[in-house]
N, C-alpha and C positions, 0 to 999 in steps of 0.2 A: 504493500500500500504506500506508505511513506518510503522514499528512497533512502536506504540506510547510508549514514555517513554524510549526507548532504546537509546544507545549512539553511535554516529558516529564520527569518526575522519576525518576531511577534511584538507589535507596538501597542503600548497602552497598558502595561502592567501597573497595577495599583497595589494589590495585596493578594494573598493566596485564595481569596474568594472570587477574584475577578475572572471574567471569561478569558482574558488574555492568558492568565496562569493555567487554566484548565486546558486551553488549546495547546499551549507550549508543552505542558507535561504529557499530553496525549501524543504529540509529535515525537517527543523524546522516547516515550515508551515503545513507539513503533520504529525506533532506530535513527531518527533525525537528530541533528545538532541544532539547538535553539539559542538565539541571541534575543534578549528582551530589551525593549526600550521603556524607560520611565521618564516622566515629564522633567523632573529635576531632583536634586538632592533633598530639597525640602519635602517633596511628596514621598520620597523613599523613607525618610526618617519619621514622617507622620503616620504612614500606613503600613509599609512593608516591614520595617525594622522592629516595631513593637509586637507584631503578630505572633501569637502562640500556636497558630495552626500548622506551621512547619518549624523544623528545628533550626538552630543556628548554623549547623553544618549544611543543611539544605539551602539556606539563604546564601551562604558563602559560595556554594557551588553554582549559583545562577550567574550567567554571563550577562551583566547589566550594562547598558549604555544610556546616556541621558539625551533626551530630545524633546523640546517644546515645539510642537508642530505649528504653533502660531508664528514661529520665527523661521523663515525660509532658510536662513544661513545655518541654523541648527540641523535642519533636515539634510542639507548638503554635507555638513560636517559628519553627521552620523554615517552616511553612505560612503564617504571618502575613506572611512576607517574599516570598511567591510570588503571581503573578497567575493567569491562567487556565491550566489544565492539561488535556491530552488523555489523559494516562495516568501511572500510577505503577508502578514496579517495586520490589518488596520482595525484595531479594536479601541477606537478613540471617539469620544463624544463629550460635549460640554455645553451647558446652557445655564445661565444664572437663574436659579429657581424663583428668585424674587421678581424678576423682570420678564423672563421668557416663558415661564410656566405659572400655573395657578388658576384662580377662579376667573380672572379677567384676561382675555386673549390680547386685547390692545395694550400697547406699551409705548411710553414716550422715550424709552431707552433703546433707540435703534442701534446705537453703538454696541450694546450687548447682543442684539440680534445678529449683527454682522460678525461679531467675534465668535458667536456660536456657529454661524454658517462656515466661517473659515476653518475652525477646528474640527467640526463634526462632518463637514462635507468637502470643502475645497482642498483641504490638506491632502486628501486621497490622491488628487491629481499630481501634486508636487511629489508625494511619496512615490507614486508609480513612475513618474518621469525620472527620478533619481535612482530608482531600483532597476530600471530597464537595462542599463549598461552592465549590471551585475548578473543578468540572466541571459547570457549570450546563447545558451542552449534552450531558451524558453523557460517558462516557469508559471507561477500562479500568484495572483494577488486577490485577497478577499477582504471585504469590509463587513461590518456588523450593522444590520438594520432592524427595524421593527415595523409591523404591519402598517403600510401606507394606504391601504384601501379603505380605511375607516378613520373617523375623527374621534379621538379619545378625550375624555374630560381631563383638564388640567395639563395635558401634555403639550398643547399649544405649539410654540415655535419649533420645538424639537421634532414634532411630527412633520412640519414643513421641511426641515433640513434633512430628515430621513428620506422624504420623497425626492429631494434634490440629489441626495447621495445615490439613490437607485438610478436616477437618470444619468448621473456621472459614471456609474459603473458601466452602463450600456455604451456611453460615448468612449470610455477608455478601452472597452473590449474591442470596439471597432478600430480605434487608433493602433492598438498594440497587437492586433491579430498578426500583422506581418512580422512581428518580433517573436511570434509563437508564445506570447504571454497571455494567459487567460485571466480575465477579471470578472469576478462574481461577488455576490453578497449573500449572507445568510440573514433571513428575517426570522428571528427567534421569538418564542413566547417570552413572557416576563420572567426574568431570572433575578434571584436575590443576590445582589452585590452591593458593595459600598457605594458605587456610583448610582445604582438604582435607588438606594435609600434617600438620595437627594431629590428624587422626583416627588412632588407633592402627592400625598395619599396614594403611594405606589401600591398599597394593599388593595385598593379598589380595582386596579387593573388585574391584579392577581385573582381577585374574586370573580371578575368577569370570565376569566379562563376556566374557572370551575363550572361555570354555566354553559360555556361554549365548546370546550374541547372534547371531541368524541373519544380521543385517547387521552386518558387522565394526564394532566400536566402538573409537575411538581417544580416550583420555582427554584428549589434548592438542588434536588437530585438531578434535574434535567439540564443543569449546566454541562453535564457530561455529554448529553445528547447533542448539544450544540457543538461541543469540542470534537465529537466524533465526525459530525458533518464537515467541520472545518478541515479535519485531517483528510477526509475524502477529497475535498476540493483542492487541497494542496498536493494530492498524489497524482501519478500518471493515470489512475483509474478514471479521472475526470478529464482526460486529454482533449475531448471534443466539446467540452461544456464551457461556454463563455458568454458574458453579458446577461447572466441569469440571476434571478433572486430566488434562492432556495428557502422555502418556508420550513422551518423546524419548530413547530408550534402545537403539535398534537392534533392538527387539523382545524384549529379554531378559525383560521382565516377564510375557510371555505364555507362556513356555516351561515345559513340564512335564518338566524334566530337561535335562542338558547335551546339546549337539550330538553326534550320532553321526558317525562318520568320513565317511560319504557325504554329510552335510549341510554339511561344512566347505568353505569357499572354497578 
């Protein structure tokens, strides 16, 4: 599945509960070498270093690099220090919950909206551009999305940026096909992470999935299901898949209304 010994960059590590960590560890289990990027030293000290979920030895074994994707020069510097890559995972999103999410959609802080767009969406283009020279034999780039076919309460501008991210995935897939680089996204169900905890009333979205998902969805355990799908898209098994949004959500996104009593497990 994963090509043994090849190197994969997983961007957006926060702590051992993050999707980036689950994806990285899954790739490693399957034989790949993983380099992780963290936003900066402050984020590492705040979230990763104090975590009791993995041992000090496990933390020390992580190959960590720093990169704030809102700064183009840092993206360039990150890739200048890398060799050949087989794949890149963009597991990065940000929105100020006070101005870009919440009970009121409209905001007077358009600077926050644009910052969220740059980090959550546009940075994928810069990352892919800088990654391409390191994938001379082709490779895979994946991003992390969330259902863009419906409008969710409180999610507001992040929902807009995820829709833009999916459009960007398709555009990049077209541009980099000649480089034999596949570009896809995973649209996952709600997963419990430190980042998700910043979304206002995140539990409400999780409760919706209990009503909608024909295959029961667990926001904690199913982080691994998302990581498994990412490993597939990183591998040669997905060689002819590009420009696609793979839903890993228990089927909630195809439902025309909540489960009826006779449909529940």
